[in-house]
C-alpha positions as a Markdown table, in Angstrom:
| # | Residue | x | y | z |
|---|---|---|---|---|
| 1 | Unk | -86.9 | 9.5 | -9.3 |
| 2 | Unk | -90.1 | 9.2 | -11.2 |
| 3 | Unk | -92.0 | 12.3 | -12.3 |
| 4 | Unk | -95.0 | 12.9 | -14.2 |
| 5 | Unk | -94.5 | 15.3 | -17.2 |
| 6 | Unk | -96.8 | 18.1 | -18.9 |
| 7 | Unk | -98.9 | 15.0 | -20.5 |
| 8 | Unk | -99.5 | 13.2 | -16.9 |
| 9 | Unk | -97.0 | 10.6 | -18.0 |
| 10 | Unk | -94.6 | 8.6 | -15.7 |
| 11 | Unk | -90.8 | 9.4 | -16.7 |
| 12 | Unk | -87.6 | 8.6 | -15.0 |
| 13 | Unk | -85.2 | 11.5 | -14.3 |
| 14 | Unk | -81.9 | 10.6 | -13.1 |
| 15 | Unk | -78.8 | 12.8 | -12.0 |
| 16 | Unk | -75.7 | 13.4 | -13.7 |
| 17 | Unk | -74.4 | 10.2 | -11.9 |
| 18 | Unk | -77.4 | 8.0 | -12.5 |
| 19 | Unk | -77.5 | 9.2 | -16.0 |
| 20 | Unk | -74.0 | 8.1 | -16.7 |
| 21 | Unk | -74.6 | 4.8 | -14.6 |
| 22 | Unk | -78.0 | 3.9 | -16.7 |
| 23 | Unk | -76.0 | 4.8 | -20.0 |
| 24 | Unk | -72.9 | 2.4 | -19.1 |
| 25 | Unk | -75.7 | -0.1 | -18.2 |
| 26 | Unk | -77.2 | 0.6 | -21.4 |
| 27 | Unk | -73.9 | 0.2 | -23.6 |
| 28 | Unk | -72.5 | -2.9 | -21.9 |
| 29 | Unk | -75.6 | -4.9 | -22.5 |
| 30 | Unk | -75.4 | -3.5 | -26.5 |
| 31 | Unk | -71.8 | -4.5 | -26.5 |
| 32 | Unk | -71.9 | -7.9 | -25.3 |
| 33 | Unk | -75.0 | -8.3 | -27.9 |
| 34 | Unk | -72.8 | -6.8 | -30.7 |
| 35 | Unk | -69.9 | -9.2 | -30.0 |
| 36 | Unk | -71.9 | -12.0 | -30.3 |
| 37 | Unk | -73.4 | -10.9 | -33.6 |
| 38 | Unk | -70.0 | -10.0 | -34.5 |
| 39 | Unk | -68.9 | -13.1 | -34.0 |
| 40 | Unk | -71.7 | -15.0 | -35.6 |
| 41 | Unk | -71.5 | -12.6 | -38.8 |
| 42 | Unk | -67.8 | -13.8 | -39.1 |
| 43 | Unk | -68.5 | -17.4 | -38.9 |
| 44 | Unk | -71.1 | -16.9 | -41.6 |
| 45 | Unk | -68.3 | -14.9 | -43.8 |
| 46 | Unk | -65.7 | -17.6 | -43.3 |
| 47 | Unk | -68.4 | -20.2 | -44.3 |
| 48 | Unk | -69.7 | -18.2 | -47.4 |
| 49 | Unk | -65.6 | -17.8 | -48.4 |
| 50 | Unk | -65.3 | -21.4 | -48.9 |
| 51 | Unk | -68.1 | -21.7 | -51.1 |
| 52 | Unk | -68.7 | -21.1 | -54.7 |
| 53 | Unk | -71.4 | -18.9 | -55.9 |
| 54 | Unk | -72.8 | -22.0 | -57.7 |
| 55 | Unk | -72.6 | -24.3 | -54.6 |
| 56 | Unk | -76.3 | -25.1 | -53.4 |
| 57 | Unk | -75.9 | -23.6 | -49.6 |
| 58 | Unk | -74.3 | -20.3 | -51.0 |
| 59 | Unk | -77.8 | -18.3 | -51.2 |
| 60 | Unk | -78.9 | -19.8 | -48.2 |
| 61 | Unk | -75.4 | -18.6 | -46.4 |
| 62 | Unk | -75.4 | -14.9 | -47.9 |
| 63 | Unk | -78.9 | -14.7 | -46.8 |
| 64 | Unk | -77.9 | -15.8 | -43.3 |
| 65 | Unk | -75.3 | -13.2 | -43.4 |
| 66 | Unk | -77.3 | -10.1 | -44.7 |
| 67 | Unk | -80.2 | -11.3 | -42.0 |
| 68 | Unk | -77.0 | -10.8 | -39.2 |
| 69 | Unk | -75.6 | -7.8 | -40.8 |
| 70 | Unk | -79.4 | -5.9 | -40.5 |
| 71 | Unk | -79.4 | -7.5 | -36.9 |
| 72 | Unk | -76.3 | -6.0 | -36.2 |
| 73 | Unk | -77.3 | -2.4 | -37.6 |
| 74 | Unk | -80.9 | -2.5 | -36.0 |
| 75 | Unk | -79.3 | -3.3 | -32.5 |
| 76 | Unk | -77.0 | -0.2 | -33.0 |
| 77 | Unk | -79.8 | 2.1 | -33.8 |
| 78 | Unk | -81.7 | 0.7 | -30.9 |
| 79 | Unk | -78.9 | 1.3 | -28.7 |
| 80 | Unk | -78.3 | 5.0 | -29.9 |
| 81 | Unk | -82.1 | 5.6 | -29.5 |
| 82 | Unk | -82.3 | 4.5 | -26.1 |
| 83 | Unk | -79.7 | 6.2 | -24.8 |
| 84 | Unk | -80.7 | 9.6 | -26.6 |
| 85 | Unk | -84.5 | 9.1 | -25.1 |
| 86 | Unk | -83.0 | 8.8 | -21.3 |
| 87 | Unk | -81.2 | 11.5 | -21.8 |
| 88 | Unk | -84.2 | 13.7 | -23.6 |
| 89 | Unk | -86.2 | 12.5 | -21.2 |
| 90 | Unk | -83.9 | 13.8 | -18.0 |
| 91 | Unk | -83.3 | 17.0 | -19.8 |
| 92 | Unk | -86.7 | 17.7 | -20.5 |
| 93 | Unk | -87.8 | 17.1 | -16.8 |
| 94 | Unk | -85.2 | 18.9 | -15.4 |
| 95 | Unk | -86.3 | 22.2 | -17.3 |
| 96 | Unk | -89.4 | 21.3 | -16.7 |
| 97 | Unk | -88.6 | 21.5 | -12.5 |
| 98 | Unk | -86.7 | 24.5 | -13.4 |
| 99 | Unk | -89.6 | 26.1 | -15.0 |
| 100 | Unk | -91.9 | 25.5 | -12.3 |
| 101 | Unk | -89.8 | 26.1 | -9.6 |
| 102 | Unk | -89.8 | 29.5 | -10.8 |
| 103 | Unk | -93.1 | 30.3 | -12.2 |
| 104 | Unk | -95.2 | 28.2 | -9.5 |
| 105 | Unk | -99.0 | 28.2 | -10.4 |
| 106 | Unk | -98.9 | 31.5 | -12.4 |
| 107 | Unk | -100.6 | 29.6 | -15.6 |
| 108 | Unk | -100.2 | 32.8 | -18.1 |
| 109 | Unk | -96.3 | 33.0 | -17.1 |
| 110 | Unk | -95.5 | 29.1 | -17.8 |
| 111 | Unk | -97.2 | 29.8 | -21.3 |
| 112 | Unk | -94.7 | 32.8 | -21.8 |
| 113 | Unk | -91.6 | 30.8 | -20.7 |
| 114 | Unk | -92.7 | 27.8 | -22.8 |
| 115 | Unk | -93.4 | 29.9 | -25.9 |
| 116 | Unk | -90.1 | 31.6 | -25.9 |
| 117 | Unk | -88.6 | 28.1 | -24.9 |
| 118 | Unk | -89.4 | 26.6 | -27.9 |
| 119 | Unk | -89.7 | 29.4 | -30.1 |
| 120 | Unk | -87.8 | 32.9 | -29.9 |
| 121 | Unk | -84.6 | 30.6 | -28.0 |
| 122 | Unk | -85.3 | 27.8 | -30.3 |
| 123 | Unk | -81.5 | 27.9 | -31.5 |
| 124 | Unk | -80.1 | 27.8 | -27.9 |
| 125 | Unk | -78.1 | 24.9 | -27.2 |
| 126 | Unk | -78.9 | 23.0 | -24.5 |
| 127 | Unk | -76.2 | 19.9 | -24.7 |
| 128 | Unk | -75.0 | 20.7 | -21.3 |
| 129 | Unk | -76.6 | 21.6 | -17.9 |
| 130 | Unk | -75.2 | 25.2 | -17.7 |
| 131 | Unk | -76.6 | 25.7 | -21.3 |
| 132 | Unk | -80.1 | 24.1 | -20.0 |
| 133 | Unk | -79.9 | 26.8 | -17.1 |
| 134 | Unk | -78.9 | 29.5 | -19.4 |
| 135 | Unk | -81.7 | 29.2 | -21.7 |
| 136 | Unk | -84.2 | 29.0 | -18.6 |
| 137 | Unk | -83.0 | 32.0 | -17.3 |
| 138 | Unk | -83.2 | 33.5 | -20.7 |
| 139 | Unk | -86.8 | 32.3 | -21.3 |
| 140 | Unk | -87.5 | 34.1 | -17.7 |
| 141 | Unk | -86.3 | 37.3 | -18.5 |
| 142 | Unk | -88.0 | 37.5 | -21.8 |
| 143 | Unk | -91.2 | 36.7 | -20.3 |
| 144 | Unk | -91.4 | 38.8 | -16.9 |
| 145 | Unk | -92.5 | 42.3 | -16.9 |
| 146 | Unk | -89.4 | 42.9 | -14.6 |
| 147 | Unk | -87.4 | 40.2 | -14.2 |
| 148 | Unk | -86.4 | 39.2 | -10.4 |
| 149 | Unk | -83.2 | 37.9 | -11.5 |
| 150 | Unk | -82.1 | 37.3 | -8.2 |
| 151 | Unk | -85.0 | 34.9 | -7.5 |
| 152 | Unk | -84.0 | 32.5 | -10.4 |
| 153 | Unk | -80.4 | 33.1 | -9.6 |
| 154 | Unk | -81.5 | 31.5 | -5.9 |
| 155 | Unk | -83.8 | 28.7 | -7.8 |
| 156 | Unk | -80.7 | 27.5 | -10.3 |
| 157 | Unk | -78.0 | 27.7 | -7.7 |
| 158 | Unk | -80.1 | 25.4 | -5.4 |
| 159 | Unk | -80.7 | 23.1 | -8.6 |
| 160 | Unk | -76.7 | 23.3 | -8.9 |
| 161 | Unk | -75.7 | 25.7 | -11.3 |
| 162 | Unk | -74.8 | 29.0 | -12.1 |
| 163 | Unk | -75.2 | 31.6 | -15.5 |
| 164 | Unk | -74.5 | 34.7 | -16.9 |
| 165 | Unk | -76.7 | 37.9 | -16.8 |
| 166 | Unk | -78.1 | 40.5 | -19.3 |
| 167 | Unk | -77.0 | 43.3 | -21.7 |
| 168 | Unk | -77.0 | 46.7 | -21.6 |
| 169 | Unk | -76.5 | 49.7 | -23.8 |
| 170 | Unk | -78.9 | 50.9 | -26.5 |
| 171 | Unk | -80.7 | 48.1 | -29.0 |
| 172 | Unk | -80.1 | 48.9 | -32.5 |
| 173 | Unk | -82.4 | 46.7 | -34.7 |
| 174 | Unk | -82.9 | 47.7 | -38.5 |
| 175 | Unk | -86.6 | 47.8 | -39.6 |
| 176 | Unk | -85.8 | 44.8 | -42.1 |
| 177 | Unk | -84.7 | 42.6 | -39.2 |
| 178 | Unk | -87.7 | 43.6 | -37.3 |
| 179 | Unk | -89.9 | 42.9 | -40.1 |
| 180 | Unk | -88.3 | 39.6 | -40.5 |
| 181 | Unk | -88.8 | 38.8 | -36.7 |
| 182 | Unk | -92.4 | 39.8 | -37.3 |
| 183 | Unk | -92.5 | 36.7 | -39.8 |
| 184 | Unk | -91.5 | 34.5 | -37.2 |
| 185 | Unk | -94.3 | 36.1 | -34.6 |
| 186 | Unk | -91.5 | 38.6 | -32.7 |
| 187 | Unk | -93.1 | 41.7 | -31.9 |
| 188 | Unk | -90.9 | 45.1 | -31.5 |
| 189 | Unk | -91.3 | 44.5 | -27.5 |
| 190 | Unk | -90.0 | 41.1 | -28.0 |
| 191 | Unk | -86.8 | 42.6 | -29.2 |
| 192 | Unk | -86.6 | 45.0 | -26.4 |
| 193 | Unk | -87.0 | 41.9 | -23.7 |
| 194 | Unk | -84.4 | 40.2 | -25.7 |
| 195 | Unk | -81.7 | 42.7 | -25.5 |
| 196 | Unk | -82.8 | 43.4 | -21.6 |
| 197 | Unk | -82.5 | 39.7 | -20.9 |
| 198 | Unk | -78.8 | 39.7 | -22.7 |
| 199 | Unk | -79.9 | 37.3 | -25.4 |
| 200 | Unk | -79.0 | 40.1 | -28.4 |
């Protein structure tokens, strides 16, 4: 499925099954290319082993071997980059879709959620779908004056996920920690919101 990101660019969003199939397709292509490069490299190494450094072809063969080694290394890097790119784009689009479903046309709420997603909750992991959804929920809890958790749970559930709820009890944050938070743009209210959201 093709969707537009916030920059207005078309990006392809995959279901988990499609993402797995696309990753396999990229990996299979890389494996075939790497297998051929390794075979060529083995031939060059065998030819090089037969020659002495004084032979006139030694330098040319060594240069050809080094070129093949670089091509193989570049191929492996390109493979990892391509796989990471489709995973990141797909995850970004899924997060964007969840946020849009929650905030609708509320521009200010979107700004608050984007801030908490990128700043306050920057350290939260998003390696799995459940972690990604929990981060979106936490950003909403921090952004909303009166969080409508039932609404968010309904949106997340309809997207095929679930997650935990907020914390309780009294928040105890030392003045030193609050001052450290201010250095990173966090107000006292942010600590309270984070506590209500169950983030701390």
